[in-house]
Phi, psi and omega in degrees: 000138180291151184285347184250132183300319182299322178292318180301317183299329186267006182292322182294171175291169181300316181290328176292318177297319178294320179295316178297319180295319180297317178299316181296313183293311180296319180295315180295321180295314180294322179295319178299318178297315182293322178296316179297319179292319179299317180291323177297318179291326178295318183287319186277322187240355184068023184262127185251006188302314183292323175300317180297317180294322178294319177295320180294333180297332176294316177296321179300317179299324180287344178263357188290334177299320176296321178295318179296323178298318184290324185258355175084019179280132180222144179288144175284153180304133179092345184279336184251049182300313178264104185267126178281314174199165181231129178210145181057027183075013183248128177270129177256117181291149180294339179297333182293336176295336178274339184273327187289320180303312177290327180297307178289321183297309183296306184290315180296318182288324176299320178292317177303314181295327178300320178284313187294325184261007175066039178291162178289161182301329182297341178296320178297319179294324177295317178299316181298310185294311181298316181294318181292320178295316179297319178295319179299312179298315180299321180291321176300319179295314182292329180283310189265324179269320182271336182061036186272327181200174177209172177254123185270157174073192180282137185226147178279140174054046183275128178228119180053044174085359180239118173291114189294345181287327190288323177303323179290319179292320184295318183285342177292335183296306177294335174296317177297321178296321177293322178294319178294324177295318178296327182287323190248324194302316183281357180253356180250129180255152174061218184291345181298338180295337179293343177296343179288336188300308178295327179294314182290319180297318178285337180299329179297305180292324180296321180294317178301317181289319183291319183271323187263005187300325180301314179292323180295319180289317184296323182290344179261006179249183185263019180291155179288167182298320177301320178293320179298318178294322177297319177295326175299319177294321176297320178299316178296322177297319177295324177296314180297322177295323179294316179294323176299317178298318178297329184280344186299325177292344180275153179291150178295329177237160180303138179282167184293330181198175181295145178290154181274128178289153177245116182256134178295155179284000000 
């Protein structure tokens, strides 16, 4: 690695540097907005849920190397010039630290509000579909336009270099984190709310493994591509069943008003 930061930044190709810069700028802008909103809600309503989700996103970022190992995502050469940390032989670019807070914050907080405000079950499905479609489009851009990463090895339901199963599994993780926040955050008082951080941070990797394990196991075995694609469909079916289970505590139709939070003594 070169001794000067400015030289390091310019090692990647032009499109990789542009892609990293775009991730950093968009991530920092979205994070700044979420931080301002989190602080406003803390002051006005005493609500810490968004702060907790943003803090948990840091733990999530530190667990992402394990997630990449399981699904076969790898950075393209030159894309990870500034390495935040290395684990399992995988380099994690510092730009990802800017991407996770808005990613976890937006999806997780939208899910949290669905529970807290008594939205109808269809709200969870809307969050899942919109987030998965946005993730799919974003990944195609980062893979083909930015040249930032690719998926290695055999993959289920792969179209133009992107296994279509993983965006759906990936966005389910912050949804689970938002649901756990809704379950615990308003019931924990004072410093006890910090107990959520290890649970939420591990929840990201745990959700990927729990929901996506059929595809993860199949891609590491000697099954043919048709069987691998079939397992990918089974994985998506398990994901839909999980979201359906998550939606059961919500009313079938919109409730008359927001649910009342329960704060621990």
